[in-house]
N, C-alpha and C positions, 0 to 999 in steps of 0.2 A: 326532141321532135321525132327521134327514131325509135322511141320506146313502143312496146306493144300497147294496143288499146285496152283500156278497162271497159266495164260494161256500158256506161253511158256514152262513151266515145264510139263504141261499136254500134250502139243504137243510133247515134247521129249519122254515121256512115250508111247504115242499112236503110234508114227512112229516106235519106237524101238520094239514094240510088233508085227509088221507086219512080214510076211515071208521075208527073207533077200532080195531076188531079187525085191520084191514089195517095200521094204523100199528104195532100191537104186533108183527105178523109181520114187518114191514119192518125195524124197529129191532132185532128179534131176529136178523135176518140180517146186521146190521152190527156195531157194537161200542159200543152205547150202551144204557143202561136207559131205560125209557119215562116216567119221572116228569116231566121237564121238558116233553116233547112233549105229555103229557096236559094240562098247564096251558095251554100255548099253544093246543092244540085247543079247550079250554073257552073261552078268550078269543075265538077265532074264531066261536064260536056267537053272539056278541053284537056283535063288531066286525069290520070288513073286515080281510083279511090284508095290511095295509100295513106298510111299514118302521117307522113310528112306533108303531103299535099293537103290533106284535110285540116291539119293544124296551122297551115299557112294563114288561113282566114282569121283565127284567133290572134296570131301574132300581128297581122296587119291592123286589126282593130285595137290591139294593145298599143301599138305605136301611134295610131291616130288618136287614141284616148289621151296619151301623154301630150300630144300637140294641143288638144283642147284644154287639158289641165293647165298647161303653160299659159295659154291665152286667158283662162279664167283666173289663175293665181296672179298673173301680172296685173290684172285690174283690181282684184279683191285685196291682195296682200302687198302689191308693189313689185316693180320690175326687179329690184335687188334680190329678193328671195324667191322669185318665181322658179328659178332653176333648182334651188334646194327643194322646193315643193315637188317638182317633177321627180327628183331623185327619191324623195321619201315615199311618194305614191308608187313610182315605178318599181321600187325595190320592196314595197310592202309584200310580205311573204305570201299572202293569199292571192293578191293580184298577180305576182310573178308566177306563182304555180299555175294558175289557170290561163295565163298568157300562152302556155304551151300545151293546152288541152283542147280537144275538139268539142268544145261546148260553147254556149252562147253568151258567157259572162262578160267577155271583153267587148263584144258588140253591144251588149246592154249598157256597160260602163260608158262607152263612146256616145251612145244616144242620150243617156241621162246627163252627162257632162255638157254635151252640146246644147241640150234643151235649157239647162240652168244658165249657161253662158249667154245664150241669146235672149233669155228673159231679162237678164241684167242689162243687156244691150238695149232692149226695148224700154226698160225703165229709164235709161239715160235719154234715149231719143227713139220714138216710135217711127220706124221707116218700113216701107214695103219689103225690101230685101231681108231685113232682120226678122220681120214677121214670117216670111216664107221659110227662112232657116229654122226659126223656132218651131213652126208647125211641122216641118219635115223631120227634125230630130225627135220631136215628141211622138209623131206617128211611127217612125222607125222603132222607137223604144217599145211602144205597146204591141207592135207586131213581132218584137223580139222576146220580151219577157213580161209576164203579167204584173210583176212587182213595179214596173214602170208606172202603173196607175197610182202607186203610192208616192212616187216622185212628183207626178202631176198634182196630186193632192197637196203635197208640201208647197209647191209653187202657188197653187190656188189660195192656200191659207196665207202665204206671204203677201199676195196681192190684196186680199181682203183686209189684212191687218195693217200693212205698211205702205202699199202703193196703189191705192184705190183709183188714182188718176188714169191708169191704163186698164182698169177692170173690164169695162165693156168691150174694148178692142181685143184683149186677150181672151175673153170669154168667146168672142166670135171665132178666134183661131181654134179654141177647144171644140167648138161646134163643127168647124170644117173637118177637124181630125175625126170627130165622131161619125160624120157622114162617110168618110173614107174607111171607117172601121165597121160600118154596117154589114158588109159581106161576111165578117167573122163573128158578129155578135151572137148569132144562133149557136155557133160552136162553143163560144164562151159560156153561155147560159147552160148548155148541155154538160159541159165539163164541171161547172160548179154544182150542178145537180148530182152528177155521178160521184164526185169526191165526197159529197155529203153523206153518201151511203158507205163508201169504203175507200180508204186511201192509206198510203204507207207512212205519212207524216204522223208522228206521235203527238199526244196531247201536250200542251204547254206546261212547263214546270219552271217557274221563275228562278229557282235555285240551280237548275241545270241548263235548260234550253237557252235562256237569255245570257247567262254568264258565259256559257260555251260559245255562243255566237260572238260576243265581244272578244273573248279570248282568241278565237280563230281569226276573226276579221283583223284584229290588231297585231297578232303574234304568229299566225300560221297554224297549221294542223299538227305538226310533229312536236311532241313534248321534248323540251330541252331547257337547260338553264338560260340559254340565249332567248328563248321565247318568253320565259318568266320575267327576265330583265326588261325585254322590249315591252311587254304588256304593262309591267309596273310603271315604266317611264311614260308610256303613252297615257295611262290613266292619270298620272300626276299632271302632265301637261294639259289634259282636257279639263281637269278640275281647276288648275291655275288659270286657264283661259276664262272660265266662268267667273272666278273670283276677281280677276283683273277688270272685267267689264262691270261687274256688280259694284265694285269700289268706285269706278268712274261714273256710274249711273248713265252709261251711254253704250249703246250697241249700234254700230253702223249697219245700215240696211243690207248691204251684201253679206255681211257677217251673219246677220239673222237668217238670211236665206240659206246660207251654208249649214247652219245649225238645224234648221227645219228639214233640209235634205237628209241630214244624218239621223234625226230623231223620229220624224213622222213615219217613215216606213217601218221602223221597229214597232211603233204603237199600233199602226193599222194592221200589220201582220199578226199582232197579238190578239186582236179583237175576235176573229171568227172562232166560235166554240168557247169563248170566255164565259165562265159562270160566276156571277156575283149574287150570292144568296140564292133566291129562287129564280132569278133572271138569268137566261142563257142566250148569248148572241147566236144567231143562226149559223149554219155551216160548220164543217169540221175545221180543226186548227190547220193553218197553212204556214205557220212560222217555221222556217227552215234556214239555218245560218248561211248556207251557201247561196241562197237567193238574195241575201243581204250583202253580198260582196261589194256591191256598188257603194255602200255606206262607208267603206274604208277610204274613199276619196275625200268626202267632206271632213271626216274625222281626222285624216292626215293633214288637211289644210288647217284645221283648227289647232292641231299640235304645233305646226310650224308657226302659225300666227302667235300662239302663246309663247313660243321660244323666243321670237324676235322682240317681245315686250320685256323679257328678262334682261338683266345686265348683259352687256354685249358678249363677254367671254363665256358666261354661263349659258346663254342662249345658243351660242355657236357650239359649245360642248354638247348640249342636248341634241342638236340636229346631227352632229357628227356621230354620237352614240346611236341614234336611231338608224342612221344609214349603215353604220358598221354592224350592228346587231342584225339588221335585216339582211345585210350581205352575207353574214355567216349562216343564217338560216337558209337563204337562197342557195348558197353553195351546197348545202346538204341536199336540197331539192334537186339541184343540177346534177349532182354526182350519183343520186340514187338510181338503181336499175331494178325496178319491180319486176317480179316474175309474172308474166302474163300468159294467156292462152297461146300466144304466138310461140313462145319457148316450149310450152307444154306440147303443142302439136308437133314441133320439130323433134322433140325428144321421145314422145310416147306414141305418136300416131303415124307420122310420115315415115314411110319405109316399112312399117309393120302392119298396116291395114291391108286387108285382102278385098277382093271384089265383092264378096258376099257379106262382109261386115257392115253393121249399121253403127251409127253414132247416136247415143241417147243422152239427153240433157234435161234440164228443167227451165222454167220461165226465168228465174234470176240470172241464169248463165246463158240463156238462149242467144242473145245478140252476139256475144263474144265467140261462142262456139260456131255459129253460122258464118260470121265474118271471116274467121280463120280457116274454116272449111273451104270457103270460096277463094281466099287468098292462096291457099295451098293447092287449088285446082283439084280438090277431092270431090268426086261425084256421088259418093256413097250416101244412102238415105239418112236423113237426119230426123229423129223422132224426139218430140218434146213431151215429157210426162204430163198428163192432165191432172195428176194428183195435186190438190191444193191450189189450183188455179182460181184466182179471184179477179175482180175488176181492179186492177192496180196499174201503176206505171209500167209500161212495157208490154202489156197484154194486147193493146191495139196493134202493135207491130207484129206480134206473133199471129194474131188473127189474119192480118193481111198476107203474110208470107204463107200461112196455111191455106188461105183461099187461092193463092197463086200456085199452090201445089209444090212449093219449094221445101216445106217441112210437113211433117205429119204429127198431129196431136193425138197421143194414144198411150195407154198403159200396157198394151199387149205387145211385147217385144219377143219375137220368135227368132231363134238362131244366135250366132255369135255377134257380139257388139262391143263397142267401147262406151263406157259410161264416163261422161265428161261434165263435171259440175264444179261450182265454186261453193265451198262450205260456208256456214254461217260466220266463221271466223275470218273468211276471206281467202283461205288457202284453196289452190286449185287441185282437184283430184281427178285423175284419169285412170280408169281400171279396165282391163280386158276381161270380159265375161262370156 
């Protein structure tokens, strides 16, 4: 919680510090809905915009997600192994890592899990309180992350195929959410149009992007023997789960919903920009593994479900191994101390900068450099190089702070200055010129 911010976290803090209407306009010019930044901005009304305070929101939604996962697993998998499911999901290396980062992923996981849980509740018995909760979680999700639409698509497909008795009433709830989403619809259309021209997400490569997504979602980001073992065990349990049900010729409805939750977002995120022969799906690719973090929840549930169907001792051993391997990886995440612009400022700028010095950076490093300039109460001019600027993630925030005359976009730097950038390899470089 006390580590320095990396780029996206600094972006979170800076956009959340803007006046609310300006924040809405800024995130509308990027590729994110405003729900998460609204909550961070509310927190900043009462607490300073520090690393710890900002990350409290992610931790709170992480804990709330585990509560919803327990409720969901208790119904789908049974009370006996619901606690094991919470441990497997809560210690999942990628969920654990982003529980301590100032990004919207745990809030997205909370909303998606709540929506799935209350859909199952509606399937059991359609009541007004359950309908309200389902609509509220679904609306929170689509105002938190656009991949929530893929979760809603998985739910819709489940209703059409397996639970048509509640189709009309759930469709009515979708329409209610659509009405509440109308104020943001224009921004969404604009964002889809802008990323169709230029965006940072690379084209899909099934041999790289999709395998990497599964590897990171199930085993974490850092390469290690523990990750390889965890990933291998996870894949085995997922395959075993499919074989178990195929041999029984029976798939319970909640189990089918969990599988759809895991698979449909992968498929739908793959479609934009997909080319089959001469046919090409509109829009640029938007498949990015980090946006699919929420899929680790249903995949983990399937793994636990598969383990409990094995002979008792073997199944218990599998769950213990998953928890142990995840814990080893999480310990590495917990102990790591990445070098950030916070440390770079303290070592290279604070105490050395003079009143006439300027600070010069570029767009990829802009948020971090500005955040720590502010945190260190440095008032020197900040200049962002205009070279290579394109419409990409982060530029809308730069445009706003430029309009607010907090930074200057220019290639003409006169006089002594500090050049502060993060290289393509991720290393921080600060040089006095």
